[in-house]
C-alpha positions in Angstrom: 0.0 0.0 0.0 1.2 3.5 -0.9 0.3 6.3 1.5 -0.5 9.7 -0.1 -0.7 13.0 1.7 -1.6 16.3 0.1 -0.3 19.5 1.8 -2.9 22.2 1.1 -1.3 24.6 3.6 -3.3 23.7 6.6 -1.5 23.8 10.0 -2.5 20.3 11.1 -1.0 18.6 8.0 0.9 15.4 9.0 4.0 15.7 6.9 5.3 12.2 7.9 1.9 10.6 7.4 2.5 8.9 10.8 -1.1 8.9 11.9 -2.3 7.5 8.5 0.3 4.8 8.8 -0.9 3.8 12.3 -4.5 3.8 11.0 -3.5 1.5 8.1 -1.7 -0.9 10.5 -4.6 -0.9 12.8 -6.8 -2.0 9.9 -4.3 -4.8 9.2 -2.7 -3.1 6.2 1.0 -2.8 5.5 2.3 0.5 4.1 5.3 0.1 1.7 5.9 3.7 0.6 4.8 7.2 1.3 4.6 10.3 -0.9 3.7 13.9 -0.3 2.1 16.3 -2.8 1.9 20.1 -2.3 -0.9 22.1 -3.8 -2.7 25.3 -3.3 -6.0 23.6 -4.0 -7.1 20.0 -4.9 -7.3 19.1 -8.5 -10.9 18.7 -9.5 -10.3 15.5 -11.5 -7.4 13.7 -9.8 -7.0 15.6 -6.5 -3.2 15.6 -6.9 -3.0 16.5 -10.6 -1.8 14.3 -13.5 1.9 14.7 -13.0 1.8 13.6 -9.3 -0.6 10.8 -10.2 2.0 9.5 -12.7 4.6 9.7 -9.9 2.4 7.7 -7.5 1.8 5.1 -10.2 5.5 4.6 -10.8 6.2 4.4 -7.0 3.4 1.8 -6.6 4.9 -0.3 -9.5 8.4 0.0 -8.0 7.3 -1.3 -4.6 4.7 -3.8 -5.8 1.9 -2.0 -4.0 -1.7 -3.2 -4.7 -3.6 -0.3 -3.2 -3.3 3.5 -2.8 -4.5 5.3 0.4 -5.1 9.0 0.6 -4.9 10.9 3.9 -7.7 13.2 2.8 -11.3 12.5 1.8 -11.8 12.1 -1.9 -15.0 12.8 -3.9 -16.6 9.8 -5.7 -15.5 11.3 -9.0 -11.9 11.9 -7.9 -11.7 8.3 -6.5 -13.0 6.9 -9.8 -10.7 9.0 -11.9 -7.7 8.0 -9.8 -8.4 4.3 -10.1 -8.7 4.6 -13.9 -5.4 6.6 -14.0 -3.4 4.4 -11.6 -5.0 1.0 -12.4 -5.2 0.2 -8.7 -7.8 0.4 -6.0 -7.8 3.9 -4.4 -9.3 4.5 -0.9 -9.3 7.5 1.4 -9.0 8.3 5.1 -12.8 8.2 5.6 -13.2 4.7 4.4 -10.2 3.5 6.3 -11.7 4.8 9.6 -15.0 3.2 8.7 -13.2 -0.1 8.1 -11.5 0.0 11.5 -14.8 0.8 13.2 -16.4 -2.1 11.4 -13.6 -4.4 12.7 -13.8 -3.2 16.3 -17.5 -2.7 17.0 -18.7 -5.4 19.4 -22.0 -4.3 20.8 -25.3 -4.4 18.9 -25.5 -0.6 19.0 -21.9 -0.2 17.8 -22.5 -2.5 14.8 -25.6 -0.6 13.9 -23.7 2.7 14.0 -20.9 1.5 11.8 -23.4 -0.1 9.4 -25.2 3.2 9.0 -22.0 5.2 8.5 -20.7 2.7 5.9 -24.0 2.7 4.0 -24.1 6.5 3.9 -20.6 6.6 2.6 -21.1 3.9 0.0 -24.4 5.3 -1.3 -22.4 8.0 -3.1 -20.0 5.6 -4.7 -22.3 3.1 -6.4 -20.6 3.6 -9.7 -17.1 3.3 -8.5 -16.1 -0.3 -9.4 -19.3 -1.8 -10.4 -18.4 -3.3 -13.7 -21.0 -6.0 -13.2 -23.6 -3.3 -13.9 -22.7 -3.2 -17.6 -25.5 -5.0 -19.6 -24.6 -7.8 -21.9 -25.2 -7.3 -25.6 -28.7 -8.4 -26.6 -31.4 -8.0 -29.2 -30.9 -7.5 -32.9 -27.9 -5.3 -33.3 -28.5 -3.7 -29.9 -25.5 -2.5 -27.8 -25.7 -2.8 -24.1 -25.1 0.3 -22.1 -24.7 1.2 -18.4 -27.2 -0.6 -16.3 -29.2 2.4 -15.0 -32.0 0.2 -13.7 -29.7 -1.9 -11.6 -28.0 1.1 -10.1 -31.4 2.6 -9.2 -32.4 -0.7 -7.6 -29.1 -0.8 -5.6 -29.6 2.8 -4.5 -33.2 2.1 -3.4 -32.0 -1.0 -1.5 -29.3 1.0 0.3 -31.8 3.8 1.0 -34.2 1.3 2.6 -31.5 -0.3 4.6 -30.3 3.2 5.8 -33.9 4.0 6.9 -34.3 0.7 8.8 -30.9 1.1 10.5 -31.8 4.7 11.6 -35.1 3.4 13.0 -33.2 0.7 15.0 -30.7 3.3 16.2 -33.5 5.6 17.3 -34.9 2.8 19.4 -31.4 2.3 21.0 -31.2 6.0 21.6 -34.6 6.0 23.4 -33.4 3.0 25.6 -30.3 5.0 26.5 -32.4 8.0 27.3 -34.5 5.9 29.7 -31.3 4.7 31.4 -30.0 8.2 31.7 -33.3 9.5 33.2 -33.1 6.7 35.8 -29.6 7.8 36.7 -30.8 11.4 36.9 -33.6 10.4 39.3 -31.0 8.8 41.5 -29.1 12.1 41.3 -26.0 10.3 40.0 -23.0 12.5 39.1 -22.1 11.5 35.5 -18.5 11.6 34.2 -17.6 10.8 30.6 -14.0 10.1 29.5 -13.2 11.9 26.2 -10.0 12.5 24.3 -8.0 11.8 21.2 -7.8 8.2 20.2 -4.9 6.3 21.9 -4.6 8.9 24.7 -5.1 6.2 27.3 -8.8 6.6 28.2 -9.5 2.9 28.6 -6.3 2.3 30.7 -7.4 5.2 32.9 -10.9 3.8 33.1 -9.6 0.4 34.2 -7.3 2.1 36.7 -10.2 4.1 38.3 -12.9 1.4 38.4 -10.8 -1.7 38.5 -12.5 -2.9 35.3 -11.2 -5.0 32.5 -12.2 -2.9 29.5 -10.1 -3.6 26.4 -7.1 -1.3 26.3 -4.2 -1.4 23.9 -1.5 0.9 22.4 -3.4 1.3 19.2 -5.9 3.7 17.5 -9.6 3.1 18.3 -9.0 0.3 20.8 -12.4 1.1 22.3 -15.6 1.8 20.3 -18.4 0.8 22.5 -19.4 2.9 25.6 -18.8 1.2 28.9 -20.2 2.6 32.1 -19.3 1.6 35.7 -19.9 3.0 39.1 -16.9 4.7 40.7 -16.8 5.1 44.5 -15.1 8.3 45.6 -15.4 8.2 49.4 -18.0 8.7 52.0 -18.7 12.4 51.2 -18.9 12.1 47.4 -20.3 8.6 47.3 -20.5 6.8 43.9 -20.5 8.4 40.5 -21.1 7.1 37.0 -18.0 6.8 34.8 -18.3 6.2 31.1 -15.5 5.3 28.6 -16.4 6.6 25.1 -15.0 6.3 21.6 -11.8 8.3 20.9 -11.8 11.2 18.6 -9.4 11.8 15.7 -8.5 14.5 13.2 -11.0 14.7 10.3 -13.4 12.3 11.9 -16.0 11.5 9.2 -19.2 13.5 9.7 -21.1 10.3 9.0 -19.5 8.7 12.0 -20.3 11.8 14.2 -23.9 11.5 13.1 -24.1 7.7 13.4 -22.4 7.6 16.8 -24.7 10.3 18.2 -26.3 7.7 20.5 -22.9 6.8 22.0 -21.6 10.3 22.1 -24.8 11.4 23.9 -23.1 10.1 27.0 -20.7 13.1 26.7 -23.5 15.5 26.0 -25.4 14.5 29.1 -22.4 14.3 31.4 -22.0 16.6 34.4 -18.2 16.5 33.9 -15.9 15.6 30.9 -12.7 14.0 32.0 -10.6 15.0 29.0 -7.6 12.6 28.7 -4.5 14.0 26.8 -1.4 12.1 25.6 1.2 14.4 27.2 4.0 12.5 25.4 2.6 13.3 21.9 4.3 16.5 20.5 1.0 17.3 18.7 -1.1 17.2 21.9 -2.2 20.9 21.4 -3.7 20.1 18.0 -5.3 16.9 19.4 -7.0 18.9 22.2 -8.3 21.3 19.5 -9.7 18.4 17.5 -11.5 17.0 20.5 -13.0 20.4 21.2 -14.2 20.6 17.6 -16.1 17.3 17.9 -17.5 18.4 21.3 -18.9 21.5 19.6 -20.4 19.3 16.8 -22.2 17.1 19.3 -23.3 19.9 21.6 -21.1 19.1 24.5 -18.7 22.1 24.4 -20.4 23.7 27.5 -20.0 20.7 29.7 -17.3 21.4 32.5 -14.0 19.7 31.9 -11.1 18.3 33.9 -7.9 17.6 32.0 -5.7 14.6 32.7 -2.4 14.8 31.0 -1.6 11.1 30.7 1.7 9.2 29.8 4.1 11.5 31.7 6.2 8.4 32.2 7.0 8.6 28.5 8.3 12.2 28.8 12.0 13.0 28.9 13.2 14.4 32.2 13.5 18.0 30.9 9.8 18.0 29.9 8.4 16.7 33.1 5.8 19.0 34.7 7.0 21.3 37.5 3.9 20.6 39.6 1.4 17.7 39.7 -1.5 19.9 38.9 -2.2 23.4 37.5 -4.6 24.9 35.0 -4.5 24.9 31.2 -6.2 27.3 28.8 -8.8 25.7 26.5 -10.6 28.1 24.2 -10.0 31.0 26.5 -10.9 29.3 29.7 -8.6 28.0 32.4 -9.4 24.4 32.9 -8.0 22.3 35.9 -5.2 20.0 34.8 -3.7 17.0 36.5 -0.5 15.2 35.3 -0.1 11.4 35.7 0.3 8.0 34.1 -2.7 5.7 34.1 -0.4 2.7 33.3 1.9 3.4 36.2 -0.8 4.7 38.6 0.8 8.1 38.9 -1.6 11.0 39.7 -4.6 8.6 40.2 -5.1 9.6 43.8 -5.0 13.3 42.9 -7.5 12.7 40.1 -9.9 10.8 42.4 -9.7 13.7 44.9 -10.5 16.2 42.1 -13.5 14.1 40.9 -14.8 13.8 44.4 -14.6 17.5 44.9 -16.6 18.0 41.7 -19.2 15.5 42.8 -19.6 17.2 46.2 -19.7 20.6 44.5 -22.5 19.4 42.2 -24.5 18.0 45.2 -24.0 21.3 47.1 -25.2 23.4 44.2 -28.3 21.2 43.8 -29.2 21.8 47.4 -28.6 25.5 47.1 -30.7 25.7 43.9 -33.6 24.3 45.8 -33.1 27.2 48.3 -33.3 29.7 45.4 -29.6 30.2 44.7 -28.4 30.4 41.1 -25.0 28.7 41.8 -24.3 26.1 39.1 -22.3 22.9 39.3 -19.8 24.3 36.8 -19.4 27.4 39.0 -18.6 25.3 42.0 -16.2 23.0 40.0 -14.3 26.0 38.8 -13.3 26.8 42.3 -11.4 23.5 42.5 -8.7 25.0 40.4 -8.3 28.3 42.2 -5.7 27.0 44.6 -3.6 25.3 41.9 -0.3 26.8 40.8 -0.6 27.9 37.2 2.5 26.1 35.7 2.9 25.7 31.9 4.5 22.5 30.7 
């Protein structure tokens, strides 16, 4: 497989195609070469232009590659034109992520969500490689043409399947809503783990609740939401902790829409525990990507607590000066704790901060009944006021 990246001048461009390579390996694919194209704007027909397309073709032939993978999303026409020009299957980042999700989904809900996203993606690409839709010659001197009727039937079938899948997901969403209302009636404090994929959310989840959720050093190790009760002491009591799917740069909009039921856990949370891979040099961009998705799903206003994970992988000169401080996220100072979920560093400090947030929420609920307008987020913000503001 040849990896292709197109630098259009955006600040988050991955010049080494490192993340795309990790995604390919996660899907069970083996990259054999990488190539970068630089353009001011995508070519309408081939995305990279004919000259660079010829270069990609020669590189693929030299390495014996059997597939081309683009780091950007391709239009159906661009994908079809590239395949004709290169003589090889061409796929993009969107389909790769969908394939990984299809491989990893375990729950009924997760499989439904992946199926919906894949169907919505493929519905625009019915004419991509469908040579079997060409009619055979028939009649007296008649020449067969493209099978328009067959394409229409396939589109109708996919449309009907999309409709059924949406209805089944709506049912799942109603069931989740019932479960959330039950938790609300019990006045449970709800915490959702969010963060960039492979930041260590599942490892932290296991460390906090002593669970056995699947955790691995790979992208999208967890797709299905897992919720457990976390006991935080006599005063705070038990809270609900949910591990959600990781976010990634250029997460396909179809997946954001399809995973709305799962991501609803983040929308309805009282607190987002935002896990960051402190050892990744691109962690600031990863935080920004997570914030973008939170805005898309309507969870941007939920209070956050940052956990800068994997400090055991930092060189000594980059270790934090203090175990906790605040970090600016979109103009707001957010409490931050440094630690390592794998080594157990910072977990006690994190549990204490979560307990303070739960107690603050309970106190605000009591005061609201007395007529006060103090909110849970206002109380949680005071947790950080005694922290030393230290930049990493």
